[in-house]
C-alpha positions, 0 to 999 in steps of 0.5 A: 703437880698432879691431884691424885696418885698414879691410880688406874681408873676404868673409864667406860663412857662411849667412846667420844665422851670417854676420851674427854673424861681420859684426857682430864683424869690423866692430866690430874695424874690417874692413869685412865683406861678406856673401855666403851661399854654403850654406844647410841643410834639415831633412831630413823624411823617413818615415825620420827621423821613424821613428827620431824615436821610437826614442829608447828604442833608444839610449845616447848621441847624437853631435853633430859640430856645430851645425846637426846639433844645430839640424835634430834639435832641429827633427825632434825638435819636429815628431815626437817630443819632447825628454823621449823622448830624455833618457834618451840622454847626449850627445857632442860636439865643438866647444864652439860644439857644447856650447853650441847643445845646452845651448840647445836641450836645456836640459841640458850635453854628457857628453863634449867632447875638448879638441881639437876634433876628431871624432877627438879625440871618439871617442878620448876616448870609446873611452877611458871606454866600450865596444864595447855602447853604443848610439850615434846619430851625427847629421850634415848629408849631407855631413858628414866621415866623420873621426867614424864612422871613429873609431869604428870604428876602436876597434869600435863599433858605430852608426847614423847619422841624416842630420837636414840637406841642405846646398845650394848658395846659386845665387841668391847667384851673382852677387852673389858674382862682383859683389863679387870684380870691383867690391869686391875683398874682401882677405881670403876666410874659410870654414867648411867645405870645403863653401863652398870648394867653392862659392865656387870653383865660382860664380865665372864667369872663370878670371881672376879666379879665379887670383887669389883663390887670392893672397888670405888665406884664413882658414879654420876646422879641419883639414878646411877647411885641407885643403880650401883647399890641395888647390883650391889658395889660398897664403896660408891663416889657421888659429887654434887653437880653431875658433871665429868668434872665433879666426878674428878674434883671428887675424887681429888678429894676422895683421895686429900682425905685418905692421904691425910693432905 
């Protein structure tokens, strides 16, 4: 039995990740529409090539997203080896990031906080480790400063490594406007502040943009929720767990409440 009505749901995740979410939505009874607004490019430059060969300088690797894991792994494959970094402990924000570490690195993360936020990771780490720890913070070019700020507040010195760049999928702008005008999805999904910013930037009509702000806006994580509020969305759903599966669960609950089931 379908868990959702045949509601149209806009999926804005990058192509590879959009497929999984769309399949789950369709299985639950919704009608997903994929319009990927962002893509990610591994940052290949001399600085990253050099840093990949300096694993001995670090005790800990900190990851705040699956993207960071994937692109760091790609850089190590190009310029170094997993073995050269095998002595490092690994900290991760969220279970999905930890699962990606296990998949690509063949080992479990050493530290995953119960609360899937950067602040929680920094606080949990500070409780058990001293400031002598040599940390490499692995990020994207648009990563939020929460984890870096949390480490600073707790007296840790670290280096940053930007392993990927977030790029808007300009080629999808025409498709997005066409979908919004003709398909008129009832639910919008966003998994990062960047996806919200790209969504609004791509809309070519002010009246059309205003109409979107009243739609159900389904987000992952507090930073994406804050971005949605900041940009004027009025009906926002945030799951307790910051995963795609939890997004679907809270959407199901929302429609059950509406229908009184």
